[in-house]
C-alpha positions in Angstrom: -12.0 -15.1 16.6 -11.1 -14.1 13.1 -9.1 -16.6 11.0 -6.2 -16.1 8.6 -5.1 -18.9 6.2 -1.4 -19.1 5.7 -1.3 -20.6 2.2 1.2 -23.4 2.8 1.3 -27.0 4.0 4.8 -26.4 5.4 4.5 -26.4 9.2 7.9 -24.7 9.6 6.6 -21.7 7.5 3.5 -21.6 9.6 5.5 -21.5 12.8 7.7 -18.7 11.3 4.6 -16.6 10.6 3.1 -17.4 14.0 6.3 -16.1 15.7 6.0 -12.8 14.0 2.2 -12.4 14.2 1.6 -13.4 17.8 0.1 -10.0 18.7 -2.8 -10.5 16.4 -6.2 -11.6 17.6 -6.8 -14.3 15.1 -6.5 -18.0 14.5 -3.9 -19.0 12.0 -4.8 -21.9 9.7 -2.8 -23.7 7.1 -3.7 -25.6 3.9 -3.3 -28.8 6.0 -6.6 -27.8 7.7 -8.3 -27.8 4.2 -7.4 -31.1 2.6 -10.1 -30.6 -0.1 -8.2 -27.6 -1.6 -6.6 -28.1 -5.0 -3.1 -26.8 -5.6 -2.9 -23.4 -7.3 -0.7 -23.2 -10.3 1.8 -20.3 -10.3 1.3 -18.9 -13.7 2.5 -15.3 -13.0 5.6 -13.6 -14.5 6.5 -11.9 -11.2 6.6 -12.8 -7.5 3.8 -10.3 -7.0 1.5 -11.9 -9.6 2.1 -15.4 -8.2 1.5 -14.2 -4.6 -1.8 -12.5 -5.7 -2.9 -15.6 -7.7 -2.4 -17.9 -4.7 -3.9 -15.6 -2.1 -7.1 -15.0 -4.1 -7.5 -18.6 -5.3 -7.1 -20.1 -1.8 -9.4 -17.5 -0.3 -12.0 -18.4 -2.9 -11.6 -22.1 -2.2 -11.7 -21.8 1.6 -13.7 -18.7 2.4 -10.9 -17.5 4.7 -8.9 -14.4 4.6 -5.6 -15.6 3.1 -1.9 -14.7 3.3 0.2 -16.2 0.5 3.7 -15.5 -0.6 5.9 -16.1 -3.6 9.7 -15.9 -3.2 12.9 -16.8 -4.9 16.5 -16.0 -5.7 17.6 -13.4 -8.2 21.3 -13.4 -9.4 22.5 -10.2 -11.1 25.0 -11.9 -13.5 22.2 -14.3 -14.6 19.8 -11.4 -15.4 17.7 -12.1 -12.4 17.5 -15.9 -12.8 16.3 -18.2 -11.4 13.7 -15.7 -10.2 10.1 -16.9 -10.2 11.4 -20.3 -11.4 13.7 -20.8 -8.3 11.8 -23.8 -7.1 11.7 -25.3 -10.6 15.2 -24.4 -11.7 16.7 -27.4 -13.6 13.3 -29.0 -14.0 10.4 -29.9 -11.6 12.2 -33.1 -10.6 15.5 -31.5 -9.6 16.6 -31.6 -6.0 17.9 -28.7 -4.0 21.5 -30.0 -4.5 21.0 -30.2 -8.3 19.6 -26.7 -8.4 22.5 -25.4 -6.5 25.0 -27.2 -8.7 23.3 -25.8 -11.8 23.3 -22.3 -10.3 27.0 -22.4 -9.5 27.9 -23.8 -12.9 25.9 -21.1 -14.7 27.4 -18.4 -12.5 30.9 -19.6 -13.0 30.5 -19.3 -16.8 29.7 -15.6 -16.5 33.1 -14.7 -14.9 31.3 -12.4 -12.5 33.5 -11.7 -9.5 31.0 -9.9 -7.3 28.4 -12.7 -7.5 25.7 -10.3 -6.2 22.3 -11.8 -5.5 19.2 -11.2 -3.5 16.3 -13.2 -2.1 12.9 -11.6 -2.8 9.6 -12.3 -1.1 6.2 -10.8 -1.9 3.3 -11.4 0.5 -0.2 -11.0 -0.8 -3.3 -10.7 1.4 -6.8 -11.4 0.2 -10.0 -11.1 2.2 -12.6 -13.9 2.7 -14.4 -12.8 -0.5 -11.1 -13.3 -2.4 -10.6 -9.6 -3.0 -6.9 -8.7 -3.1 -6.2 -6.3 -0.3 -2.4 -5.5 -0.3 1.0 -6.6 -1.4 4.2 -6.4 0.7 7.8 -7.0 -0.4 10.8 -8.1 1.5 14.4 -8.2 0.1 17.6 -9.7 1.5 20.7 -8.6 -0.3 23.8 -10.8 -0.5 26.1 -12.8 -2.7 26.6 -16.3 -3.9 29.3 -18.4 -2.4 31.7 -20.4 -4.6 30.6 -23.7 -2.9 27.7 -24.7 -0.6 28.2 -24.8 3.2 26.0 -25.9 6.1 22.9 -28.0 6.2 20.5 -25.4 7.7 17.6 -23.9 6.0 16.5 -25.2 2.5 16.7 -24.4 -1.1 19.6 -22.0 -2.0 20.4 -21.2 1.7 23.8 -23.1 1.6 25.2 -20.8 -1.1 23.6 -17.5 -0.1 25.7 -15.2 2.1 23.7 -12.2 3.3 25.3 -8.8 3.4 27.0 -8.1 6.7 27.9 -11.8 7.3 30.6 -14.2 6.2 28.6 -17.4 6.4 25.8 -18.7 4.4 22.2 -19.1 5.5 23.0 -22.8 5.7 25.5 -22.1 8.5 24.0 -19.0 10.3 21.7 -19.7 13.3 18.1 -19.9 12.4 17.3 -16.9 14.6 19.5 -14.8 12.4 17.6 -15.9 9.3 14.2 -15.3 11.0 15.4 -11.7 11.7 16.9 -10.7 8.3 15.4 -13.0 5.7 13.3 -11.8 2.8 10.2 -13.4 4.3 10.8 -11.9 7.7 11.1 -8.5 6.2 8.0 -8.9 4.1 6.0 -10.0 7.1 7.4 -7.1 9.1 6.2 -4.7 6.4 2.7 -6.4 6.4 2.4 -6.3 10.2 0.9 -2.8 10.6 -1.7 -3.5 8.0 -2.6 -6.8 9.6 -2.8 -5.2 13.1 -5.1 -2.6 11.6 -7.2 -5.2 9.7 -7.5 -7.8 12.4 -6.8 -5.8 15.6 -4.6 -6.6 18.6 -5.5 -9.1 21.2 -7.5 -7.7 24.2 
């Protein structure tokens, strides 16, 4: 059976991918299966560049076809910030709570009433020789709440209200997020390619 490395050590992210790629005839692996791998530094200026860097580097280290993603939050009034620095916004030692507080403070200074924002995810797929095969993008449009709510999800979820809803991702049921999130949409876009590349189960 063919193998596909999901370039994360987060078991929740692996389960999310498994739920969407269950029709594929392949064994999903995670970085936890390869403890000898070294962490790949995200040096790109865009989500696409970082996704490609990770997919190719982890494929080279493991010899496995690899699916990697880079994602983050872009706020219109902040000129797209925090963007590729979403996970490092406020410094590498900042907590999710501190990053949210910084975001809300920066946004309040702009006087922006619409508070438009979007989550972006770019998935990169590399083959077992570390050749980049394809990139797929998923976007979830929404707005930033004035205060965090809910304890679900992670990162900026408590202050992100997706279009069509009145509650944040921190409050909305996880099945809603799995259906409309930026990562879910990127995986959905990638599925036809993966089906063609790996084939369906017999």
